[in-house]
N, C-alpha and C positions, 0 to 999 in steps of 0.2 A: 503495499499500500504508499501513498505517497504521504507526506506529512502536509499542511498547510503552506508551510514555510517556503516547501520546494515548488510545491504547485504554483504559488502565488509567485515564484521567480518562473517558473518554466511559461505560465500563462502571459504573464505583465501583465497583472491585476493584483492590486493590496488586498492584502489581508481582511481588513475589513470591509472590503469589495466581500471577499467569498461570506462574511461571513453574516452579511445586508441577503445573499444569494440565498444560503442557506436558512435563514431567518423566514424567508418570504414565500421560499418551497420552488426556488428555483432551478439549483445545484444546493441539496440539502448533501452532507457529506456521507461518507457511506460507515463513516465511525468513530467516537467522538471514546475518547479512554476517560474513565470512571473517573479515574484518578485528578489528571493534568487539567480533563476539560479539552485535548487537545484533539484537533480536529487528522479525521484523515482521509485520502480520496481515492477512489480503485482508479489506474490506469483508462477505465472506456470512458470517465466523466472528462478525460483530455478531450474526448471530442464532444462530447457535451457543448464546453468551455469553448472551443470554437465554433462553432451554431450558434450558441448566447453571443458571442461579441462581433463575428461574422453582419448578426442582423443587428447588431446595434448600429455599426457602422450603416445598415442600410436606410435607418432611423426608424423602425420600430420599437415602440417601448417596451419596460422588465413585461409589461404587462401581457400585452402583445404577444411575444415571448413564450412566454411561461405556457402561455394560450397553447401556441403552434406545440412545444414539446410535448404538452398531453395529448394531444392529436395524433400518435404516432401511424393513423389510416391512409393521413393526408400526406402529399407534399409542396400543400403551399401554394400551387402557380399560381389561382389566383391573385391573392393576395400579394405575388411577387410579383407582380405582373401591373398590376396598381400602384405598389411602389412605385415601380420605376417608371411609368410613367407620370407618379407626382415629382419622383428626383429629374424627368428631364423639362418638365416644366421648368420646376426652380434652376435648373440649368440655365434656361431661355431669360427668364428674369432676372436671376446674374447677370446673364450679357449684356440685357437691356440696360442695365442699372451702372455698368465696366463703362457703356457707353454714353448715358449719358455725364457718366462723373470726368470723361474723356473730354466731351463735350463743352463743360465747365470751366472746366482746365486749360482749354482751348479761350477761351473768352475771357478769363481774367486774365490771362498771359498775351491777348490783343485787345483788352483793355475796353471787353463790349459788357452792357450788359447786358448779364444772360436773361434773360425772363423779353426781352425787348427783343432778341435773338430770335429762341421759342417760337412766342409767340409768330412773330413777323417772318416766322418762313411759310408760316397758312395763310394760302389766296383764297381768299371769300371773296364771292359771288351772289350773284341775285340769280335763280333760276326760274324759269315757268316748269315745274314738272307734269305731269300727263298721269292720270289714276294706274294705278298700280293695282293689279288684284293680286291677292294673296293669301295661300291658305299657310293659316298659324295656331299660334300655341301659345295663351297669354292664362298665366298663374304669376302668385305674389311667389319670389327669385329671392335667393341670394344669391350671388357673386360666382360661387362655387357650385351653382346649382346648373350652368347656362351648358355645360354639359348633357349633363343626364337632358335636361330638356331638351335639345336637338335632339337625342336620341329616340326618346319619345316621339319627337314631332316626325321623325323618316321610319319609325314603325307605323305611324298614321297611315302617311305616306304610300308604305307598301298595302299594309290592310284595306285602302283604297283605290291600287294598281296604279296608283298617281306616279307616272317612271317618268314624265317629261315635267323638267321646271328649272329656272332662272338660277336669280345668283339666292343670299341666304341673307338674312337683315334679323335686327332688333327695334322695337321700337318702345318709347318710355314712356308710363301714365306719368306717376308721381309727381307734383310736385315737390318733393324733398327725393334728396338718393338716400337710401338705407342699403349698407353694402350686406347687411344680413335677407330685407325682406325686403323688395320693391316688386310694384308691376309692371311684369315685360310678357312683351307678346314675342317670340322668337317665329320665325315667319321663313318663308320660301316662295318666293315670283312664280306665280302659276297659270294656266289658261283660265278665264273667266268663268267657262263654266264648272271647273274644279273649285274656283275659289271656295272660303268659306268667312272669309271677310276681303276690304279695299285699302289702299291706303287713296283720299282724296284728292286729286288736281289743287292746286293753286300756287302757288307764289312762298317758293323756295329762299332762304340762304342756305348758304350751302357751304364746303369747302373738301379739302380730304385728308384726311392723318394718312400716314407713311409708316412702319413697321407695326411693334407690338402690340396689345393693345394696354398695356402698362399707363403707358401715359399717353391716353386716349382723353381723357378728363384736359388736356394743354387743347385737345380739339377743340373743346366745348368751351373751353376760358377765352378762345380768339373769338369764336362764333359770337358769345354773349357781348361780350369788349365791345365788336366790332355792331353788332344791332345796337348799347347805348349812347357810342360814338355817330352813329347816323342817324335814328327816330325811328325803329324798327322794333318792334315786340312778336313775340310769339305766338300764336293762335291756333294751337293745336301740339299733339306729343312728337317730339322728336323722336326719327329713327335711323337705323347705321345699314347699309348695304356690304358688305363686305366682297369686293370688287375682286381683288381677291386675296388666299388667304388660304389657312391649308385645310378647307374642305377640296379644295380644288389645288392643291401641292404645290404650294409656293415654299418656299424657304422665308420665316420668318422678318429677314428683313427686306422682303422684295411685296409685305402686305400692303393691300390698300385697302381702307374705309370709308368711303364716301357718308358724311355727314347733313342732315338734312333740318331744316325748322323750320315749320311753317309759321309762317312769320302775314305782317301787315303792317304800315305803315303807323304809325303814333299822331292820332287824332288831338 
């Protein structure tokens, strides 16, 4: 058997951590000396420790790891795929943050105003938008629920035999933003006979956001600032059309999102 000190050195984890693992039942010592209370481990428990350490690096909690260790009949493939997807998204978000930081540093080095530089990159224009027939799914959802909402939307399309559709989009009905609970409609453009909703024609204030969705709020800020400065007010739910996105296999740095605000001149 392997004494706890040696087991600690082999696995490069503190004795305190091993005692915690024993206490919560994720890795119980094989034997405890009745006189010294010294813990000992079986060689096979090194395999368990490797599992724990690797899954911790993947971002699983100790509670999740304990549950997976107890479920000996599963290879946990679904959880691993979910974690991989989450890590890829984190990687994408981190790359966006690094890019933003690079731009900020360049602005400072050129003695430019960062905010003016960011908002100045958006070209705002007035467009007369024709009506758009859509098939949509409207519900209260969090930002994290968008992927699942689109999955349900595409499942509905499949069940109804709707195979021909255009751009995907989202429409926002709330007056205030709540990351955890917003009234949102996800949709796709469809032929009029397949539609269950419509975006009405009218005057729209428009801009195009390029890149990841993490900085979409900057495009919204640019539109609202322009509307205030030019005497326009919103008269309906703003919406987004994803002209280039992950659905049509563009890399993140090539994504383009058209943003529209139904608007009119202030009286």
